[in-house]
C-alpha positions in Angstrom: 18.7 66.5 52.3 20.4 69.8 51.4 22.5 68.3 48.6 21.8 69.7 45.2 19.7 67.0 43.5 21.0 67.9 40.1 24.7 67.7 40.9 26.7 64.5 41.3 28.5 64.5 44.7 32.3 64.3 44.6 34.1 61.1 45.4 35.6 62.8 48.4 32.1 63.5 49.9 30.7 60.1 49.0 33.7 58.2 50.5 33.8 60.4 53.6 30.2 59.7 54.3 30.7 56.0 53.5 33.6 55.7 55.9 31.6 57.5 58.6 28.8 54.9 58.2 31.4 52.2 58.4 32.7 53.7 61.7 29.2 53.7 63.1 28.7 50.1 62.0 32.0 49.0 63.6 31.1 50.7 66.9 27.7 49.0 66.8 29.4 45.6 66.1 31.7 46.1 69.2 28.6 46.7 71.3 26.9 43.6 69.8 29.9 41.4 70.8 29.3 42.2 74.4 26.0 40.3 74.3 26.7 38.0 71.4 30.4 37.1 71.3 29.9 34.9 68.2 28.3 37.6 66.1 29.5 37.5 62.6 31.7 40.4 61.5 30.1 42.9 59.0 31.5 43.2 55.5 31.1 46.3 53.4 30.1 47.2 49.8 31.2 50.7 48.7 30.8 52.8 45.7 30.0 56.2 44.2 27.9 55.0 41.3 24.9 53.8 43.2 21.6 54.1 41.3 18.9 56.5 42.5 16.3 55.0 44.9 13.5 53.2 43.1 15.3 52.9 39.8 16.1 55.2 36.8 13.6 57.8 35.7 12.3 58.0 32.2 14.8 60.6 31.2 17.7 58.6 32.6 16.7 55.5 30.7 16.4 57.4 27.5 20.0 58.7 27.9 21.3 55.2 27.7 23.4 53.0 29.9 27.1 53.8 30.3 29.6 51.2 31.6 31.6 52.6 34.5 35.0 53.9 33.3 38.1 52.2 34.6 39.5 55.4 35.9 36.3 56.2 37.8 36.3 52.8 39.4 39.9 53.1 40.5 39.4 56.7 41.8 36.4 55.4 43.8 38.4 52.6 45.4 41.3 55.0 46.2 39.0 57.6 47.7 37.3 55.1 49.9 40.5 53.6 51.1 41.8 57.0 52.1 38.6 57.9 53.8 38.7 54.7 55.8 42.2 55.5 56.9 41.1 59.0 58.0 38.4 57.4 60.1 41.0 55.1 61.7 39.6 52.1 59.9 42.7 50.9 58.1 42.3 47.4 59.6 38.6 47.4 58.4 39.5 48.0 54.8 40.1 44.3 54.4 36.4 43.8 55.2 35.4 45.8 52.1 34.4 43.0 49.7 32.8 44.8 46.8 32.5 48.0 44.8 29.3 49.0 43.0 29.7 49.6 39.3 27.5 49.9 36.3 28.4 47.0 34.0 26.1 48.2 31.3 22.8 46.7 32.3 19.4 48.3 33.0 15.8 47.4 32.8 13.5 49.3 30.5 9.7 49.5 30.4 9.4 46.6 27.9 12.8 45.1 27.9 16.3 45.5 29.2 19.8 46.5 28.1 21.6 43.1 28.1 25.1 42.6 29.4 27.7 43.0 26.6 31.0 41.4 27.5 32.8 43.3 24.8 31.7 46.7 26.0 32.6 45.9 29.6 35.9 44.1 29.1 38.1 46.9 30.2 36.2 47.4 33.4 36.0 43.7 34.1 39.8 43.4 33.5 40.4 46.1 36.1 39.0 44.1 39.0 41.8 41.6 38.7 44.2 44.3 40.1 42.2 44.1 43.4 42.3 40.5 44.6 40.2 41.2 47.7 37.4 42.9 45.8 34.5 41.9 43.5 32.1 44.1 41.6 28.5 44.6 42.7 26.4 45.0 39.6 23.3 47.1 40.1 20.1 46.5 38.1 20.8 42.9 37.0 17.0 42.4 36.9 15.7 40.6 33.7 19.1 39.5 32.5 18.9 36.0 31.1 20.5 33.3 33.2 23.3 33.1 30.6 24.0 36.8 30.9 23.9 36.5 34.7 26.4 33.7 34.5 28.7 35.8 32.3 28.5 38.7 34.8 29.6 36.3 37.6 32.4 34.8 35.5 33.7 38.3 34.6 34.0 39.5 38.2 30.5 40.6 39.3 30.3 38.7 42.6 27.2 40.5 43.9 24.2 40.5 41.6 21.7 43.2 42.8 18.1 42.4 42.0 14.9 44.1 43.1 12.0 44.8 40.8 12.6 41.5 39.0 11.3 39.7 42.0 8.3 41.9 42.7 7.5 41.9 39.0 7.3 38.1 39.2 5.0 38.3 42.2 2.8 40.7 40.4 2.7 38.4 37.5 1.6 35.6 39.8 -1.1 37.7 41.4 -2.5 38.8 38.0 -2.5 35.2 36.8 -4.5 34.2 39.9 -6.9 37.1 39.3 -7.5 35.9 35.8 -8.2 32.4 37.1 -10.5 33.8 39.8 -12.5 35.8 37.2 -13.0 32.7 35.1 -13.9 30.4 37.9 -16.5 32.7 39.5 -17.9 34.4 36.4 -21.8 34.3 36.5 -21.8 33.3 40.2 -22.8 35.1 43.3 -19.2 35.2 44.6 -17.8 38.8 44.8 -14.4 38.6 43.2 -11.3 40.6 44.2 -11.1 42.8 41.0 -7.4 43.1 42.0 -6.1 44.3 38.7 -8.8 47.1 38.5 -8.3 48.1 42.2 -4.5 48.4 41.7 -5.1 50.6 38.6 -7.6 52.8 40.5 -5.2 53.3 43.4 -2.3 54.2 41.1 -4.4 56.7 39.3 -5.5 58.3 42.5 -1.9 58.6 43.8 0.4 59.0 40.8 3.4 60.2 42.8 5.3 56.9 42.7 5.0 56.3 38.9 4.3 59.6 37.1 8.0 60.8 36.7 9.1 57.3 35.7 6.7 56.6 32.8 6.2 58.6 29.6 3.8 58.2 26.7 0.2 58.6 25.7 -2.7 57.4 27.9 -2.7 53.9 26.5 1.1 53.5 26.8 0.9 54.8 30.4 -1.9 52.3 31.1 0.2 49.4 30.0 3.3 50.6 31.8 1.4 51.0 35.1 0.5 47.3 35.0 3.4 45.7 33.1 6.5 47.9 33.1 9.7 46.0 34.0 10.5 48.9 36.3 7.5 47.7 38.3 6.4 50.9 39.9 3.2 49.2 40.9 5.2 47.4 43.6 5.0 50.6 45.7 1.2 50.3 45.8 1.0 46.7 46.9 1.0 47.7 50.6 -2.0 50.0 50.0 -4.9 49.0 52.2 -7.4 48.6 49.3 -4.9 46.6 47.3 -4.1 44.4 50.3 -7.9 43.8 50.8 -8.2 42.8 47.2 -5.3 40.3 47.5 -6.9 38.9 50.6 -10.2 38.4 48.8 -8.4 36.8 45.9 -6.7 34.3 48.2 -9.8 33.6 50.1 -11.9 33.0 47.0 -9.3 30.6 45.5 -8.8 28.8 48.8 -12.6 28.2 49.0 -12.3 25.9 46.0 -11.6 22.2 46.4 -8.5 23.0 44.3 -7.6 25.5 41.6 -8.7 23.9 38.2 -5.6 22.5 36.5 -6.8 23.6 33.0 -6.9 27.2 34.1 -3.6 26.8 36.0 -2.1 25.5 32.7 -3.4 28.5 30.8 -2.2 31.2 33.2 0.6 29.6 35.2 2.1 26.8 33.0 5.4 26.4 34.9 3.5 26.0 38.2 1.0 23.7 36.6 3.8 21.3 35.7 5.2 21.4 39.2 1.7 20.7 40.7 1.2 17.8 38.3 4.6 16.4 39.3 3.7 16.6 43.0 6.5 19.1 43.9 4.2 22.1 44.4 1.0 22.4 46.4 -2.2 23.5 44.6 -2.5 26.5 46.8 -2.7 30.2 45.7 0.0 31.5 48.0 2.3 28.6 47.1 1.7 29.3 43.4 2.6 33.0 43.7 5.7 32.3 45.8 6.8 29.7 43.2 6.5 32.3 40.4 9.1 34.3 42.3 11.2 31.2 42.7 11.3 31.0 38.8 13.3 34.3 38.9 15.5 33.2 41.8 16.4 30.0 39.9 18.0 32.1 37.2 20.4 33.6 39.8 21.0 30.2 41.4 22.1 28.9 37.9 24.4 31.9 37.4 26.1 31.7 40.8 26.1 27.9 41.2 24.4 28.3 44.6 22.5 25.1 44.1 25.8 23.2 44.4 26.8 24.8 47.7 
């Protein structure tokens, strides 16, 4: 907590702290073996170029995305290997499986910086010198399945994804809110007003989005709802938002079924699955399947569906 927030820590400090964490993890694993002899060994991902918690700020995004330099990557690996040795963890170094790098990808409010093989070719070539390591690419959210596949082929064995999944959930919830508003318009049913409630809560407590979004009032309004950085995910646990979600689900579950014509309008992929009999006509199932759409992109890129 007393680190200078405006100064990048040295590789030495980062690797020393990382190795200490690994020592604690190893000690905990030895304790675990006493009660669970079949416990799986931990493996480790290391790195000095880990993104700030919650994603890049507006200023960081505007500065552009820089691919990790080969010399920086190699210096990080060397620093961590030496730090592990100083902690008496030479044998554990073989359990380090990945190093976090920036392969040149990052989401923006209304798009993303796509993976460019040409710009990353020197970095990707460097991983071949370390047969026991792969890259972890941070912020692979919103890459197309083709770009994700290229990342995997080039040596990024761990694809980090976060807001891409909650963004899909938010899309699903908003779609259901639009369906709810249409179904119960001009009736006595009190609707959830989920979209409005979320906006009110975000305006009342701007701490989790204000430094990430820039623009005029209308631009900020759109970003609060729809930005790919998905700062609204931090407000979903809010009590009022949770109540609105519960009302939304209860209202739609009270129907014999969600009307297919409205599902086709607002959730066309899920509509097709429901028609084909592979997805239940249920609001929770529909939202979860909207998240599955995103996960499917990663399954395609990593061939997980074949394993």
